[in-house]
C-alpha positions as YAML, in Angstrom:
chain: A
units: angstrom
residues:
- id: 1
  name: MET
  ca: [8.12, 33.87, 25.99]
- id: 2
  name: ILE
  ca: [9.84, 36.35, 28.19]
- id: 3
  name: LYS
  ca: [12.59, 38.35, 26.50]
- id: 4
  name: SER
  ca: [15.18, 40.78, 27.44]
- id: 5
  name: VAL
  ca: [15.59, 38.98, 30.90]
- id: 6
  name: GLU
  ca: [18.27, 37.33, 32.72]
- id: 7
  name: ARG
  ca: [17.53, 33.65, 31.87]
- id: 8
  name: SER
  ca: [18.32, 32.76, 35.26]
- id: 9
  name: THR
  ca: [15.42, 34.41, 36.89]
- id: 10
  name: VAL
  ca: [12.75, 32.41, 34.26]
- id: 11
  name: ILE
  ca: [10.89, 30.14, 36.12]
- id: 12
  name: CYS
  ca: [9.15, 27.62, 33.82]
- id: 13
  name: VAL
  ca: [6.13, 25.59, 35.52]
- id: 14
  name: ASP
  ca: [3.86, 22.87, 33.95]
- id: 15
  name: ARG
  ca: [0.52, 23.71, 35.18]
- id: 16
  name: SER
  ca: [-1.01, 20.71, 33.59]
- id: 17
  name: ILE
  ca: [0.69, 18.29, 35.94]
- id: 18
  name: ASP
  ca: [-0.21, 18.21, 39.86]
- id: 19
  name: PRO
  ca: [1.74, 18.94, 42.26]
- id: 20
  name: THR
  ca: [3.54, 16.36, 44.26]
- id: 21
  name: TYR
  ca: [3.13, 16.24, 47.95]
- id: 22
  name: PRO
  ca: [5.34, 14.37, 50.47]
- id: 23
  name: LEU
  ca: [3.80, 11.31, 51.61]
- id: 24
  name: GLU
  ca: [3.63, 12.49, 55.00]
- id: 25
  name: ARG
  ca: [1.32, 15.12, 53.77]
- id: 26
  name: SER
  ca: [-2.28, 15.04, 52.75]
- id: 27
  name: PHE
  ca: [-3.22, 16.70, 49.50]
- id: 28
  name: ASN
  ca: [-4.95, 20.15, 50.95]
- id: 29
  name: VAL
  ca: [-4.75, 22.72, 47.89]
- id: 30
  name: HIS
  ca: [-7.19, 25.18, 46.79]
- id: 31
  name: PHE
  ca: [-8.98, 22.94, 43.91]
- id: 32
  name: ARG
  ca: [-10.13, 25.94, 41.84]
- id: 33
  name: LEU
  ca: [-6.65, 27.49, 41.82]
- id: 34
  name: VAL
  ca: [-4.73, 24.45, 41.07]
- id: 35
  name: ARG
  ca: [-4.49, 25.26, 37.12]
- id: 36
  name: MET
  ca: [-3.68, 28.95, 37.77]
- id: 37
  name: GLY
  ca: [-0.77, 30.90, 37.00]
- id: 38
  name: PRO
  ca: [1.47, 31.66, 34.36]
- id: 39
  name: ALA
  ca: [3.27, 28.96, 32.60]
- id: 40
  name: GLU
  ca: [6.77, 31.06, 32.61]
- id: 41
  name: TYR
  ca: [7.09, 34.21, 34.70]
- id: 42
  name: ASP
  ca: [10.14, 36.24, 35.59]
- id: 43
  name: LEU
  ca: [10.92, 35.88, 39.64]
- id: 44
  name: THR
  ca: [11.88, 39.40, 39.97]
- id: 45
  name: ALA
  ca: [8.93, 40.58, 39.11]
- id: 46
  name: ILE
  ca: [6.78, 38.66, 41.48]
- id: 47
  name: GLU
  ca: [5.53, 40.54, 44.69]
- id: 48
  name: LEU
  ca: [6.62, 39.87, 48.34]
- id: 49
  name: PHE
  ca: [4.32, 40.42, 50.75]
- id: 50
  name: VAL
  ca: [4.57, 41.13, 54.67]
- id: 51
  name: ARG
  ca: [1.49, 41.83, 56.60]
- id: 52
  name: THR
  ca: [2.35, 45.19, 58.75]
- id: 53
  name: PHE
  ca: [1.40, 43.06, 61.98]
- id: 54
  name: GLN
  ca: [4.28, 40.25, 61.24]
- id: 55
  name: GLN
  ca: [6.65, 43.23, 61.66]
- id: 56
  name: THR
  ca: [5.62, 43.69, 65.17]
- id: 57
  name: PRO
  ca: [7.50, 41.87, 67.98]
- id: 58
  name: GLU
  ca: [4.40, 39.49, 68.60]
- id: 59
  name: LYS
  ca: [4.57, 38.58, 64.63]
- id: 60
  name: ALA
  ca: [1.46, 37.15, 63.09]
- id: 61
  name: GLU
  ca: [0.24, 33.62, 63.60]
- id: 62
  name: GLY
  ca: [-0.20, 31.72, 60.38]
- id: 63
  name: LYS
  ca: [-3.48, 30.52, 60.68]
- id: 64
  name: TRP
  ca: [-4.40, 34.23, 60.69]
- id: 65
  name: LEU
  ca: [-2.32, 35.04, 57.93]
- id: 66
  name: HIS
  ca: [-3.71, 32.17, 56.08]
- id: 67
  name: GLU
  ca: [-7.33, 33.73, 56.67]
- id: 68
  name: TYR
  ca: [-6.27, 36.99, 55.59]
- id: 69
  name: LEU
  ca: [-4.94, 35.84, 52.08]
- id: 70
  name: LYS
  ca: [-8.20, 33.73, 51.66]
- id: 71
  name: GLY
  ca: [-10.77, 36.20, 52.57]
- id: 72
  name: THR
  ca: [-8.62, 39.16, 50.69]
- id: 73
  name: ARG
  ca: [-8.63, 36.33, 47.47]
- id: 74
  name: MET
  ca: [-4.71, 37.20, 47.42]
- id: 75
  name: ILE
  ca: [-4.30, 33.56, 47.74]
- id: 76
  name: GLU
  ca: [-5.44, 33.21, 43.94]
- id: 77
  name: ARG
  ca: [-2.31, 35.48, 43.32]
- id: 78
  name: CYS
  ca: [0.01, 33.30, 46.02]
- id: 79
  name: LEU
  ca: [2.48, 30.76, 44.45]
- id: 80
  name: ASP
  ca: [2.27, 26.99, 44.95]
- id: 81
  name: LEU
  ca: [4.42, 23.81, 45.56]
- id: 82
  name: ARG
  ca: [5.05, 23.51, 41.69]
- id: 83
  name: ASP
  ca: [6.87, 26.93, 41.72]
- id: 84
  name: ALA
  ca: [8.59, 26.26, 45.00]
- id: 85
  name: VAL
  ca: [10.07, 23.35, 43.18]
- id: 86
  name: GLU
  ca: [11.17, 25.24, 40.10]
- id: 87
  name: ILE
  ca: [12.61, 27.72, 42.21]
- id: 88
  name: GLN
  ca: [14.60, 25.45, 44.49]
- id: 89
  name: LYS
  ca: [16.67, 24.79, 41.28]
- id: 90
  name: LEU
  ca: [17.74, 28.22, 41.30]
- id: 91
  name: ASP
  ca: [21.77, 28.98, 42.36]
- id: 92
  name: VAL
  ca: [21.95, 29.91, 45.53]
- id: 93
  name: ASN
  ca: [23.43, 33.56, 44.71]
- id: 94
  name: THR
  ca: [20.33, 34.35, 42.54]
- id: 95
  name: PHE
  ca: [18.00, 33.36, 45.48]
- id: 96
  name: ARG
  ca: [20.01, 35.17, 47.78]
- id: 97
  name: ARG
  ca: [20.08, 37.93, 45.43]
- id: 98
  name: ILE
  ca: [16.12, 38.01, 45.04]
- id: 99
  name: PHE
  ca: [15.04, 37.02, 48.66]
- id: 100
  name: GLY
  ca: [17.82, 37.88, 51.06]
- id: 101
  name: ASP
  ca: [17.96, 35.50, 53.76]
- id: 102
  name: SER
  ca: [14.05, 35.48, 54.07]
- id: 103
  name: ASN
  ca: [11.98, 32.49, 54.21]
- id: 104
  name: VAL
  ca: [9.52, 32.09, 51.21]
- id: 105
  name: PHE
  ca: [6.08, 30.69, 51.36]
- id: 106
  name: PHE
  ca: [3.84, 29.13, 48.87]
- id: 107
  name: TRP
  ca: [0.55, 29.53, 50.52]
- id: 108
  name: ARG
  ca: [-1.53, 28.10, 47.82]
- id: 109
  name: ALA
  ca: [-0.32, 24.55, 48.41]
- id: 110
  name: THR
  ca: [-1.31, 24.19, 52.03]
- id: 111
  name: ALA
  ca: [-1.21, 20.60, 53.21]
- id: 112
  name: GLN
  ca: [-1.92, 18.53, 56.37]
- id: 113
  name: ASP
  ca: [0.57, 16.46, 58.19]
- id: 114
  name: CYS
  ca: [0.07, 13.18, 59.57]
- id: 115
  name: HIS
  ca: [-1.27, 14.89, 62.89]
- id: 116
  name: GLY
  ca: [-4.20, 17.11, 60.90]
- id: 117
  name: ASP
  ca: [-1.97, 19.97, 61.51]
- id: 118
  name: GLU
  ca: [-1.73, 22.66, 58.25]
- id: 119
  name: GLN
  ca: [1.40, 22.94, 57.17]
- id: 120
  name: VAL
  ca: [2.51, 25.60, 54.06]
- id: 121
  name: PRO
  ca: [5.81, 24.95, 52.13]
- id: 122
  name: TYR
  ca: [8.36, 27.34, 51.85]
- id: 123
  name: LEU
  ca: [11.85, 27.74, 50.79]
- id: 124
  name: CYS
  ca: [14.92, 28.94, 53.09]
- id: 125
  name: LEU
  ca: [18.64, 29.08, 52.81]
- id: 126
  name: ARG
  ca: [20.39, 26.35, 54.79]
- id: 127
  name: GLU
  ca: [24.13, 26.15, 54.73]
- id: 128
  name: ALA
  ca: [24.49, 27.63, 51.23]
- id: 129
  name: GLU
  ca: [21.77, 25.07, 49.97]
- id: 130
  name: ILE
  ca: [17.98, 25.94, 48.75]
- id: 131
  name: VAL
  ca: [15.91, 23.79, 51.23]
- id: 132
  name: LEU
  ca: [12.08, 23.00, 50.79]
- id: 133
  name: ALA
  ca: [10.58, 22.87, 54.00]
- id: 134
  name: TRP
  ca: [6.82, 22.78, 56.05]
- id: 135
  name: ARG
  ca: [5.91, 25.20, 58.69]
- id: 136
  name: SER
  ca: [2.80, 24.95, 60.71]
- id: 137
  name: ILE
  ca: [0.15, 27.52, 60.37]
- id: 138
  name: LYS
  ca: [-0.20, 27.50, 64.05]
- id: 139
  name: GLU
  ca: [3.54, 28.98, 64.50]
- id: 140
  name: LYS
  ca: [4.23, 32.63, 63.94]
- id: 141
  name: TRP
  ca: [5.24, 34.52, 61.12]
- id: 142
  name: GLY
  ca: [8.04, 37.40, 61.37]
- id: 143
  name: ALA
  ca: [9.10, 40.49, 59.11]
- id: 144
  name: SER
  ca: [11.61, 37.70, 57.27]
- id: 145
  name: ASP
  ca: [8.57, 35.18, 56.31]
- id: 146
  name: LEU
  ca: [7.65, 36.44, 52.85]
- id: 147
  name: THR
  ca: [4.64, 35.49, 50.85]
- id: 148
  name: ALA
  ca: [5.23, 35.23, 47.50]
- id: 149
  name: LEU
  ca: [2.62, 36.48, 44.66]
- id: 150
  name: PHE
  ca: [2.11, 36.70, 41.37]
- id: 151
  name: PRO
  ca: [1.79, 40.68, 40.14]
- id: 152
  name: LYS
  ca: [-1.72, 41.95, 40.06]
- id: 153
  name: GLU
  ca: [-3.29, 41.78, 36.64]
- id: 154
  name: PRO
  ca: [-3.99, 45.41, 35.20]
- id: 155
  name: ASN
  ca: [-7.56, 46.40, 35.86]
- id: 156
  name: LYS
  ca: [-7.95, 44.16, 38.78]
- id: 157
  name: PRO
  ca: [-8.24, 44.88, 42.46]
...
């Protein structure tokens, strides 16, 4: 149990239940990672990752970013769709305080749409509401497109 933390930032996730994907998306999760992650964590402790290249005018292609996360094993620390669903339940002010007006991506839960394009779920603010949406990895990622990561465990690279 997390103590001395603002209760509104504690996220609880049942990792024994598989994430529920929209009908128009085919399940493409990283199978060996499906049960990874804490059952309870303070959202203010997660890391928000932006690759340096994302901050340039050219931005970074999502496919390249996804390959980078897999190649460096950072994908193991990425949050997934179950986390996104629980975070979406926050009040808008808490979401804005933690993430600003950024898009928050959950790379451990990619899926394919009906055309075979790989998509990644993300949360964003639209008209004072936290919305769960999907973006093709063919698109570009900029400085306001954050990757949500669990903190590194001590003594791990």
